[in-house]
C-alpha positions in Angstrom: -109.2 -47.3 -24.4 -110.2 -45.5 -21.3 -107.7 -47.4 -19.2 -104.9 -46.6 -21.6 -105.7 -42.9 -21.7 -106.0 -42.7 -17.9 -102.6 -44.4 -17.3 -100.8 -42.8 -20.2 -101.8 -39.2 -19.3 -101.1 -39.7 -15.6 -97.6 -41.2 -16.3 -96.7 -38.6 -18.9 -97.7 -35.8 -16.5 -95.7 -37.3 -13.7 -92.6 -37.9 -15.9 -92.5 -34.3 -17.1 -92.7 -33.1 -13.5 -96.3 -32.0 -13.1 -97.3 -32.0 -9.4 -99.3 -35.0 -8.4 -102.5 -33.1 -7.7 -102.5 -31.4 -11.1 -101.6 -34.7 -12.8 -104.7 -36.3 -11.3 -106.8 -33.4 -12.6 -105.3 -33.8 -16.1 -106.0 -37.5 -16.4 -109.5 -36.9 -15.2 -110.0 -34.2 -17.8 -108.5 -36.4 -20.5 -111.1 -39.1 -19.7 -113.8 -36.4 -19.9 -112.6 -35.5 -23.4 -112.5 -39.1 -24.5 -116.1 -39.8 -23.4 -117.4 -36.4 -24.6 -118.3 -35.3 -21.1 -116.1 -32.3 -20.6 -117.8 -29.6 -18.5 -116.1 -27.0 -16.3 -119.0 -27.1 -13.9 -118.6 -30.9 -13.3 -114.9 -30.3 -12.4 -115.7 -27.5 -10.0 -118.6 -29.5 -8.4 -116.5 -32.6 -7.9 -113.7 -30.6 -6.3 -116.1 -28.7 -3.9 -118.0 -31.8 -3.0 -114.9 -33.8 -2.3 -113.3 -31.1 -0.1 -116.6 -30.7 1.8 -116.8 -34.4 2.9 -117.5 -34.6 6.6 -115.3 -37.7 7.3 -112.3 -35.7 5.9 -112.6 -33.3 8.9 -110.8 -36.0 10.8 -107.6 -35.2 8.9 -106.9 -31.7 10.2 -108.1 -32.7 13.7 -105.6 -35.6 13.9 -102.9 -33.5 12.4 -103.4 -30.9 15.0 -103.4 -33.6 17.7 -100.1 -34.9 16.5 -98.5 -31.4 16.4 -99.8 -30.7 19.9 -98.4 -34.0 21.2 -94.9 -33.2 19.8 -94.9 -29.6 21.1 -96.7 -30.2 24.4 -94.5 -33.0 25.9 -96.7 -36.0 25.3 -94.3 -37.6 22.8 -91.3 -37.0 25.0 -93.0 -38.7 28.0 -93.8 -41.7 25.9 -90.2 -42.1 25.0 -89.1 -41.6 28.6 -91.5 -44.4 29.6 -90.0 -46.7 27.0 -86.4 -46.0 28.2 -87.4 -46.8 31.8 -89.0 -50.1 30.7 -86.6 -51.6 28.2 -83.6 -49.1 27.9 -81.3 -51.4 29.9 -81.6 -54.4 27.6 -78.9 -55.3 25.1 -80.0 -53.3 22.1 -82.2 -51.5 24.5 -82.6 -48.1 22.7 -83.7 -50.0 19.6 -86.5 -51.6 21.5 -87.3 -48.2 23.0 -87.7 -46.9 19.5 -90.1 -49.7 18.6 -92.0 -49.4 21.9 -92.3 -45.7 21.6 -93.1 -45.9 17.9 -96.1 -48.1 18.6 -97.4 -45.8 21.3 -96.8 -42.6 19.2 -98.6 -44.3 16.3 -101.7 -44.7 18.5 -101.5 -41.0 19.2 -100.6 -39.1 16.0 -101.9 -41.1 13.0 -99.0 -39.8 10.9 -95.9 -41.6 9.9 -94.1 -38.4 9.1 -94.9 -36.9 12.5 -93.7 -40.0 14.3 -90.5 -40.1 12.2 -89.7 -36.4 13.1 -90.3 -37.0 16.8 -88.4 -40.3 17.1 -85.4 -39.0 15.0 -85.1 -35.8 16.9 -85.3 -37.4 20.4 -83.8 -40.9 20.0 -81.3 -40.9 17.2 -78.7 -38.6 19.0 -79.1 -40.8 22.1 -78.5 -44.0 20.1 -75.4 -42.5 18.4 -73.9 -41.3 21.7 -74.5 -44.8 23.2 -72.5 -46.4 20.4 -75.2 -47.8 18.1 -74.5 -47.8 14.3 -76.1 -44.6 13.1 -77.4 -46.0 9.8 -79.0 -49.0 11.3 -80.5 -46.8 14.1 -81.9 -44.4 11.6 -83.2 -47.3 9.5 -85.0 -48.7 12.5 -86.6 -45.4 13.4 -87.8 -44.9 9.8 -89.2 -48.4 9.7 -91.1 -48.2 12.9 -92.4 -44.7 12.0 -94.6 -46.2 9.2 -96.8 -47.8 11.9 -98.3 -44.3 12.1 -100.2 -45.1 8.9 -101.3 -48.5 10.1 -102.2 -48.4 13.8 -105.3 -46.2 14.5 -105.9 -43.4 14.4 -104.4 -43.5 10.9 -104.9 -40.5 8.6 -104.2 -42.9 5.7 -107.2 -45.0 6.7 -109.3 -41.9 6.8 -108.3 -41.1 3.2 -108.7 -44.7 2.1 -112.2 -44.9 3.7 -113.3 -41.7 1.9 -111.8 -42.7 -1.4 -113.2 -46.2 -1.4 -116.4 -46.0 0.6 -115.1 -48.4 3.2 -115.9 -48.0 6.9 -113.2 -45.9 8.5 -114.0 -47.4 11.9 -113.7 -51.0 10.7 -110.4 -50.1 9.0 -109.1 -48.5 12.2 -110.0 -51.6 14.3 -108.6 -54.0 11.7 -105.3 -52.3 11.7 -104.4 -52.8 15.3 -103.2 -56.4 15.3 -101.3 -56.2 12.0 -99.5 -53.1 13.3 -98.5 -55.0 16.5 -97.4 -57.9 14.3 -95.1 -55.6 12.3 -93.7 -54.2 15.5 -92.9 -57.7 16.7 -91.1 -58.5 13.4 -89.0 -55.3 13.8 -88.1 -56.5 17.3 -86.8 -59.8 15.9 -84.9 -58.0 13.1 -83.3 -55.5 15.5 -82.3 -58.4 17.8 -80.5 -60.0 14.9 -78.7 -56.9 13.6 -77.9 -55.2 17.0 -75.7 -58.1 18.0 -73.0 -56.5 15.8 -72.9 -53.4 18.1 -70.6 -54.9 20.8 -69.4 -51.7 22.2 -72.7 -50.1 23.0 -73.1 -48.3 26.3 -76.3 -49.7 28.0 -78.6 -47.5 29.9 -78.7 -48.2 33.7 -81.7 -50.4 34.7 -84.4 -48.2 36.1 -85.6 -49.0 39.5 -89.2 -49.9 40.2 -89.7 -46.4 41.7 -88.3 -44.8 38.5 -90.5 -46.9 36.3 -93.5 -46.1 38.3 -92.7 -42.4 38.1 -92.2 -42.6 34.3 -95.6 -44.4 34.0 -97.4 -41.9 36.2 -95.8 -39.0 34.3 -97.0 -40.5 30.9 -100.4 -41.7 32.1 -102.2 -38.8 30.5 -100.6 -39.5 27.1 -101.3 -43.2 27.4 -105.0 -42.6 28.1 -105.6 -41.0 24.7 -105.3 -44.1 22.5 -107.5 -46.0 25.0 -110.2 -43.3 24.8 -110.1 -43.4 21.0 -110.2 -47.2 20.6 -112.8 -47.7 23.3 -114.9 -44.9 21.8 -114.8 -46.4 18.3 -115.3 -49.9 19.6 -118.6 -49.1 21.4 -119.8 -46.5 18.9 -119.5 -43.6 21.3 -117.6 -41.5 18.6 -117.1 -41.6 14.9 -113.6 -41.3 13.5 -114.2 -37.6 12.9 -115.4 -37.1 16.4 -112.4 -39.1 17.7 -110.2 -36.6 15.9 -111.9 -33.7 17.8 -111.6 -35.5 21.1 -107.9 -36.2 20.4 -107.2 -32.6 19.6 -109.0 -31.1 22.6 -107.6 -33.7 24.9 -104.0 -33.1 23.8 -104.4 -29.4 24.0 -105.8 -29.6 27.6 -103.2 -32.0 28.8 -100.3 -30.0 27.2 -101.5 -26.6 28.4 -103.1 -27.4 31.8 -101.4 -30.5 33.1 -97.9 -30.7 31.5 -97.9 -26.9 31.0 -95.4 -27.1 28.1 -97.6 -25.4 25.5 -98.1 -21.6 25.3 -99.9 -19.3 22.9 -96.8 -18.7 20.9 -96.2 -22.5 20.4 -99.9 -22.9 19.6 -99.8 -20.3 16.8 -96.8 -22.0 15.2 -98.2 -25.6 15.4 -101.6 -24.5 14.0 -99.7 -22.9 11.1 -97.8 -26.2 10.5 -101.0 -28.2 10.8 -102.8 -25.8 8.4 -100.1 -26.2 5.7 -100.1 -30.0 6.0 -103.9 -30.1 5.9 -104.0 -27.8 2.8 -101.7 -30.1 0.9 -103.6 -33.3 1.8 -107.1 -31.7 1.1 -106.0 -30.4 -2.3 -104.8 -33.9 -3.3 -108.2 -35.3 -2.1 -110.1 -32.7 -4.0 -108.1 -33.1 -7.2 -108.4 -36.9 -7.1 -112.2 -36.6 -7.0 -112.3 -35.8 -10.8 -110.5 -39.0 -12.0 -112.3 -41.0 -9.3 -115.6 -40.0 -10.7 -114.5 -40.6 -14.3 -113.1 -44.0 -13.3 -116.6 -45.1 -12.3 -118.2 -43.5 -15.5 -115.6 -45.2 -17.8 -115.9 -48.5 -15.9 -112.2 -48.8 -15.5 -112.6 -51.4 -12.6 -114.5 -53.6 -15.1 -111.7 -53.3 -17.6 -109.2 -54.2 -14.8 -111.3 -57.3 -14.0 -111.3 -58.4 -17.6 -107.5 -58.1 -17.7 -106.9 -60.2 -14.5 -109.8 -62.6 -15.1 -107.4 -65.6 -15.2 -106.5 -65.0 -11.5 -109.9 -63.9 -10.3 -110.8 -67.4 -9.1 -107.6 -67.6 -6.9 -107.9 -65.0 -4.1 -104.4 -65.4 -2.8 -102.8 -65.1 -6.2 -105.0 -62.1 -7.0 -104.0 -60.4 -3.8 -100.3 -61.2 -4.4 -100.6 -59.6 -7.9 -102.3 -56.5 -6.6 -99.7 -56.2 -3.8 -96.9 -56.2 -6.3 -98.7 -53.5 -8.3 -99.3 -51.3 -5.3 -95.7 -51.7 -4.1 -94.4 -50.6 -7.4 -96.6 -47.5 -7.5 -96.0 -46.6 -3.8 -92.3 -46.6 -4.5 -92.6 -43.7 -6.9 -95.6 -41.9 -5.3 -96.4 -40.7 -1.8 -98.9 -42.4 0.4 -101.9 -40.1 -0.1 -101.9 -39.9 -3.9 -101.3 -43.7 -4.1 -104.4 -44.2 -2.1 -106.5 -41.7 -4.1 -105.3 -43.2 -7.4 -105.7 -46.9 -6.7 -108.4 -47.3 -4.1 -111.4 -46.4 -6.4 -110.0 -48.8 -9.0 -109.0 -51.8 -6.8 -111.6 -52.0 -4.1 -114.4 -52.9 -6.6 -112.0 -55.5 -8.1 -111.4 -57.3 -4.9 -115.1 -57.0 -3.9 -116.0 -58.7 -7.2 -113.5 -61.5 -6.4 -115.3 -62.1 -3.0 -112.3 -60.8 -1.0 -113.1 -59.0 2.3 -112.5 -55.3 1.3 -111.6 -54.4 4.9 -108.9 -57.1 4.8 -107.7 -55.8 1.5 -107.7 -52.2 2.8 -105.4 -53.1 5.7 -103.0 -54.9 3.3 -103.2 -51.9 0.9 -102.2 -49.5 3.7 -99.3 -51.7 4.9 -98.1 -51.8 1.3 -98.3 -48.1 0.9 -96.6 -47.6 4.2 -93.7 -49.8 3.1 -93.5 -47.5 0.1 -92.6 -44.6 2.5 -89.2 -46.3 3.2 -88.3 -47.4 -0.3 -86.5 -45.5 -3.0 -86.7 -43.4 -5.1 -89.2 -41.3 -3.1 -89.2 -42.7 0.4 -90.8 -39.7 2.2 -90.1 -41.0 5.7 -86.5 -41.7 4.7 -86.2 -38.0 3.6 -87.5 -36.8 7.0 -85.0 -39.0 8.9 -82.2 -37.9 6.6 -83.0 -34.2 7.1 -83.4 -34.3 10.9 -80.6 -36.8 11.5 -78.2 -35.2 8.9 -77.6 -38.5 7.2 -76.9 -39.5 3.6 -79.9 -41.1 1.8 -77.9 -44.0 0.5 -76.4 -44.8 3.9 -79.8 -44.7 5.6 -81.3 -46.9 2.9 -78.7 -49.5 3.6 -79.5 -49.4 7.3 -83.2 -49.7 6.6 -82.9 -52.8 4.5 -83.1 -55.5 7.3 -86.3 -53.9 8.7 -87.8 -53.4 5.2 -87.4 -57.2 4.6 -89.1 -57.9 8.0 -92.1 -55.7 7.0 -92.4 -57.3 3.6 -92.3 -60.8 5.2 -95.2 -59.8 7.5 -97.1 -58.5 4.4 -96.6 -61.9 2.7 -97.7 -63.7 5.9 -100.9 -61.7 5.9 -101.5 -62.5 2.3 -101.0 -66.2 3.0 -103.1 -66.2 6.2 -106.0 -63.6 5.9 -107.3 -64.8 9.3 -104.4 -62.8 11.0 -106.3 -59.7 9.9 -110.0 -60.8 9.9 -110.1 -62.7 13.1 -108.6 -60.0 15.4 -110.7 -57.4 13.6 -113.8 -59.4 14.5 -112.7 -59.4 18.2 -112.4 -55.6 18.3 -115.6 -55.1 16.4 -117.7 -57.3 18.7 
């Protein structure tokens, strides 16, 4: 009964257009009424306690870091380095997008921030060079989702808080799968870019030019090294890593690159504040149904429903991946995490599945949802900045979407591709 009420109220609220945060509160209140536990003080207490969680402080810090990197020249220097290294190859600007996307993902932690940067800086260059605009935009959208997978990922911070999993372990476990997805995108781009026969290739950079591009970007490249090494050796927590990233990016942008002034700082802090407010309100609102999910034992009801597949971990993971993909297609990343993580993590734990492994697959699946209709948040960002039609961009994204789904299926079939590299980084 509790599961039916929870799902029914949530879906009804979403269908009539209630904002996701308020829909989450409504389904939590409905469960309270059902169990005879309704109390305004409980609602207020859960919201305040959720918003005051220390690990969540990493979210505004990494958001600020990402904004500073875009405004302070770090992102542009990463792209210039990628052009110097692989821009001369056939399909070179596509490989630049992938290479730069991986590096930007290790800086910002946000798929939307990466999509905005790559689209603004690279898409016009690709169109001028003769690449198909739809496929180019599709590649940029697809590589941007790595911002939610490669650390420092804001999505992993939310997932860790919502499920109780170690954020540091999630960060470290996301490195190799993120690189695997990037490799799959390289293969997909190699296959589709052969159709662009009239593309103007960038001149091959000399050794001196490559060295100059590397030296110019060295301060940006040091940031992910500092974060990963700090997490690996326990020098910083994920929250402290966010503080380090923000301060480091500010100092480099203002004192070394000298591309950030007080006027820019005011504007980027305002943007970061608005983004943080939206995310934190979602987190706070989700605390009510999350608490009621535990009280009503909804994970136990889910276990009873899927009992026939509980003894087959791969089949169970496959079923859950299908469920997550369907929901992530109609909901944004953060509410999907907040809705499903408290329910599904206890389920996979009961089935003796490594919850960190499941968390990585969960995040990859939610990230794929960012480039699938009907919502496709990243697609909307690329469409808006690149002035493209949604349907045309979706068609260009399709080959890369298939590549990412195939990697997800590969990780379902071979869990060692996640667990073994994660153990290397954790040692």
